[in-house]
N, C-alpha and C positions, 0 to 999 in steps of 0.2 A: 349437480345432483338433481335430476328431474324425476318427479313421480309421474308415472304414466297417466294418472287420472287428472293431472294439472298441467295440461299442455299450453293453455293460454293464460298469460298474466294479465289481469284486468284492472288492477289498482295501480295508482301512481304514488309517488312519495307524499304528495299533498293529501291524498286519501288516507294514507297511514298516519300522517300528522293529525288529521281530523279525528281518526279512530282513537289515537293515543290521547288526544285532548279530552275525549269523552270518558276516559277511564277514571272513576273516582279515586282509585288507589294512587293516582299520580298527581292529584290536585296540588300537593305542596312541593312538587319537585320541578326544578328547571330542566329544560331539555325536551319538554313535551310539545310546546308550541313555538316554533315548528319542530317537527320530530327530529331529534338528534340523539341517536342511539347511545353514543359514547358518553355524552353529557348526562343523559338520564341514568344510565348504568352507574356512572361515577356518583351522582347525587344520591341514588337509592342505596348504593353500597356504603357510602359515608353515613347515611341516616342509620343503616343497620348496625354499623360499627359503633356509632355514638348512642345507640338506644340504651336507655337506662331502666325503662319500665317494661313490663310484659306488653302493655298496650302499644308502646313504641316499636317493640320487636315484631309484634303481629302486623302492625301497619307497614313496616318495612318489608316483611315477608310477603304480604299481599302485593306490594308494589313490584317485588322481584318476580313473583308469579305472573303478574300482568306483563312485564317486560318479556318474559319468556314466550308468552302467548303472542305478543306483538312481533317478536323475532320470527316466530313460525309463520305468521301472516306475511311478513316481509319476504320470507324465503319462498313461500308457495304461491303467493298472489300478486306481488308487486312487480311491475315492469321496471327494469333497470336498463334504460336505453344507453347504449354504449357508443 
């Protein structure tokens, strides 16, 4: 699924790892450095399920939103050499 405006993928997995590591919402979760999408999703979903306070739920929700943004960056801009 390629969008016509994004013909050239210019980032690498290492770039995405660097970007993910700079997201404050992910500071407390494993799987960010190096970028490991599955490990990060699992950690954030576990935190969301285990959240007991409004602040914990909000922090987990911010982390979920950040992962969704990183997934979009991965889809649109990261080269996946085959």
